[in-house]
N, C-alpha and C positions, 0 to 999 in steps of 0.2 A: 507475492503481491497481496497476500491475504493476511488476516490477523494471525496471532499465535495459535497453534493447534489447540483444539478444545481440550480442557483438562478433564480428568476423570472425577466422577462424583464420589466423595469419600464414603465408604461403607455401603452395604446393601446392594442387592442385585435386582430387586423388583422395580417395576415402573409405577410410580405414584401418580394418581390423578389429582390435580390441584384445582381448587376453585380460586386461589389467590396467586398472583404472579410472584415469581422469585425476585424479579427486578423491581427496584423502587426508583422512582423519579427523584433525582437529587439535583436537578439543574439549578435551582435557585441558590444552592449552597456550594456550587462548584468552586474549588479553591484555585482554579487556574484561569488565566485570561486567554482569550482566543484572538489570534491575529492572522490576517491574510498576507501571504508573501507571493507577490506576482512577479517573479523573475524566471528567466528561461534557464537558469543554471541547473535546476532540478530536471527539467525535461531533457536537457543536454545529456544527462547521465541516464535517466529513465529510458531514453530512446535506444540505448545500447542493449536493453534486456531482450532476450529472445522472445518474450511474450509481446513485445511492442509490435503492433501491426498484425498480430496473430488472429484477430477477429475482424469482423466487418464494422466495428465501432470507429475505425479510422477509415476515411475515404480511400477508395481503391488506388487513386493516384499517389497518395502518400504511403500506402502499403508497398506499392511498387518502388517508390523512391527509397524506402528503407532497405529493401532487398538489394537494389542496385548500389546504393551508397556503401552498405556494409561489404559488398563484394569488392570495393575498391581499396579496402584496408590491406596493408602489406601482409603477405603470407606469413612473415616471421611473427606477426602479432596475433595470428588466428587462435592459437591456444590460449593465450592470456585474455584475449577478447572474450572468448566463450566461457572460460572458467571464472574469470573475475567479474565480468559484467553481464554476459549472456545469461548466466545462472544467478546473477544479482549479489554475489558474495561481497563485491566491493562497492555496491551502490551507495553505501553509507558515506562514501567520500564526499558526496554532495552536501553532507551535513557540515562540512568545513565552512560553507557559505552562510550558515544560519546567523552567526553573530558578526558577519561582515557585510553590512548593507551596501558597501561600495562595490562589491563583486556582483555585477548585474548581468553578465553574459558568459557564453562558453569560453571566450578568450580570457575573461577575468578568472574563471575557475581554474583553467589550465595554469595560469600564472600563480594562483594561490597554492595549488598543489605543488608546483615547482618550488615555492618558497617555504613550504611546510616541512618540518623535520620528520624523518621516518617514524620516530617514536610516537609522535602525535597522531599520525595516520593509523598506526597499529592500535593505539589506545582508543581511537574512535571506533575501530572495527570491533573492539571488545567493550564498547560503552555499556551494553546491557549487563555484562558481568560486573563491570566496575560500579554499576549503580546498586548492586547487591552488597551490603556491608560484609557478608560472610565471604563473598568471592573477591572483594577488592584486594585483600592481601595476596590472594592466589595470583591475580593479574600482576601485581607488583613483583612477586617472586619470579613469575614466568619471564617478565621483561628483564629481570636481573640475570637470567640464564639458568634458573633452577629447572632441571629436566623433569622432575616429578611434578612441579607446578604446571609446566607446559602440558604434560599428559592430563592432569586433573582439569585444566582449563579447556581442553579440546576433546576429551574422550567421548563426550555425549553427542558430538556433531555427527551427521551422516558422513560416510567415508570421503566422498568428494569434497565436502566442505571442510572436513577435518584436515585434509591435506593443505587446503588453502590457508586455514587459520594457523596451523603449525608453521607454515612458511611465513605468515605475517608476523609471528613472534620471533622465530629463529633467524629469519633473513629479511630484516626490516627494510634495509636500504634497497635490496633487490625487489621487494614488494612495491615500494614507492616508485621505483623506476619503471616497473611493469605497468602500474596504474597510470603513471604520467605518459608513458609511451602510447597507450591506447587512447587516452583522452586527447593527446596532441594530434594523433592521426584522425580522430573523429571530428576535431574542431572545424576544419575547412568544409567538409560536407554539411555539417549542421548549420554553419553560418549562412549557407545558401537559403535556408528556410527560417532562420531564427526570427527575423522581423515579423514574418507572417504568423509564426507560432505565438509571439508576444501579443499580437493583436487579438488572437483567440483567447489567450489567458486574460487579457484586459476586459474583453467583452463578458466573459464568464463572471468575473468578480463584480463588474458593474451591474449585472443582472441580479446579484445577490444582495444589493444594498438594503432592500427592505428586510430581508432575513437578519442582516447584521443589526439593524435597529430594533427589531421586535422579538427576536428569539433569545432565550437564555443559553449560556454556553453549551450545555450538553445537547440541547435541541439543535443548536446551530451546527455542531459537529456532526450529529446524526443525519440531519437533512443534507448537508453539504457532501458528505461522504456516501450518501445513499444507503445508510443503514448501519454504520458503525457507531455504537453508543459507548462513549468513553467516559467512565466515571473517574473520580479522583484517584490518584496514584502517588505514593510517597515520593516527595521531592520534586514532582513535576509542577512547575508554575506557569509554563507557557505551552499552549497547544497551537501549532502553526498549521494553517490550511494553505497548501500550495497547489493551485490549479495545474493540472497536467493534461496535455493533449495526447501524448504518446502512452500514458498509462491506461487509457480507456480500454475496457470498462472497469479496470481494477483500481484498487488503492495501494499506493506504495507507502509503507509505514516505517519510520525511522525514529530512533530516540537516543538521547545522550544528555548527560548532565541534568539540567532542569527543564528540558523541553522534549516534546514529542511532536513529530511532523507527520501529517497525512498528505501525501501527494495524491489528491483526489481527481477523478476524471471530470473534465469539463462537461458542461451540459450540452445536449444536442443543439440547442438554439445558439450556442456560441460559435458553432461551425457553420460557415456560409457554404451553401451548395447551389448548383445550377439545375439539378434534376428535380423538377417540381413534383414528379411522380414518386420519388423515393421517400418511403416512410421514415420518420425519425427512428434512430436506433433504439431509443427508449421504448417505443411502441413495439418494435420487433422483439427486443429482449423480453418484454413483459408477456407477450402472447406466446413466444417460444417457451418460456418458463411454465406457463399455464397449460401448455399442450402435452402434458405428460401425467399419467395416472399416479405415479409415485410422488411426484412433486405436489400434486393436488392433495394426496393423502397426508403429506407432511404439513401442508398449510392447514388442513382440517384439524390435525393434532394440535397445532399451535393456537387454534382458536380457543382451546381449553386452558391455555396458560403457557408460560415459558418452559422450555425444555433444554436439558443437556443433550449433547450429541449421543451419548450412550443410551439415553432414554428413548430417543427417536429410533435409533438402530434396533433396540430391543423390541419396541412396540411394533415396528414394521417387519421385524425378522430379516433385516438386511445387514450387510457388513458396514462398519463405520466408514471405510473409504468410499463406498457407494453413496452413503448418506451425505458425506462431506461434499461429494461431487454435485449432488442435487441441491444442497444448501448453497453452494457457491453460485449456481445458476439463479437460484431464487434471490440471493442477496444482490447479485449483479442487476437483477430486474427491479430491485428496490422493494421486494415483497417481504423480506426478512431483516430484522435488526439483530446484529451481533453485539453482545455486551460482554466486556471483559471486567471481571471483578475478583480480586483475591486469588489470581492465578487460574480461575475457572472461566469458561466461556459459555454463555447462555444464548439461546435463540428464541426470538419472539416474532409474532406477526406484526407487520406494519399495516394496520388497518386503513390509514388514510390513503395508502397506495392503491388499495382495492377500489376506493371511491374514484381515484384519478383515472383508472384504466379506461372506462367507457368515455370519459371526457376527452382524453388524449386521442383515442381512436376516432371519435366524432370530429374533433378539431382537424385531424389530418384528412379525413374523407370529405368533409363539407367545406372547410375553410378554403 
């Protein structure tokens, strides 16, 4: 549910101290258009992730519902459910609905998957590789049955995902049937709450109407996603912002052809609750993120300028996995911006979020 892993900085091992930021604001020249897609088809798929409901960002009643509903899935589907959707390998299937505005519900997506050819589903699963001119011929040869191409296409994946992707190429009909079986079984449980989820998504987008009118594309994406700064990318003309209840507090990112979709977490205010003493999860995430010495040190580093992951790890003398964990918490709290550019990922401080911290706490305590 996170952006692509941070890339390595080419050359050099030292940590440079910068007075100028690496990242430049290119919002006014963004060559893509931003659109909101307020359909439940994405949450229908996102809710199958094992991360859905893993934090308190979803109310306890719905976390309990997720656990109980998933327990009702047939035992024969448990392996495919966990491997394909629990670990998010097949979540991209929701992308079939991007260019089908008539598909507005869980039932509609199930019907769409059923009517889709196995090859089209496999091509969607390898959309990232197909987008690369050098890899496109490899994808085509793999789909044609070239064993070396299948190896070249899948060799860089982690073992678990590699097995799934090899299966997607070599057993395409079987893969489609497995995906369809899981979605068909999940349809009935999800339909019980689908209307309520749709109301939450609608409220979130209505709350963002001022942002849509006043912000440039890059700023709109960054604010809506809570810190993902998406600059121009070859061939991408559409950036789709799809509100998600079950992805909270993460972003689900998918891309294919000429579009990139961010399944972003709906705002706290879009979720109605009865407990007047319960603090907004945004306030909880913020103060939890600030209550750690290492994370405060990272923020202090970022006040001097943007940093690569490797730079932060070297400066603090900690492992990259440890730093990535802390950065994930800081980004979830909206304190850090993640910028992808040219295959590299940079981190920067979101200064406006610091200004909002005391305001949000005061609003909760006094209002």
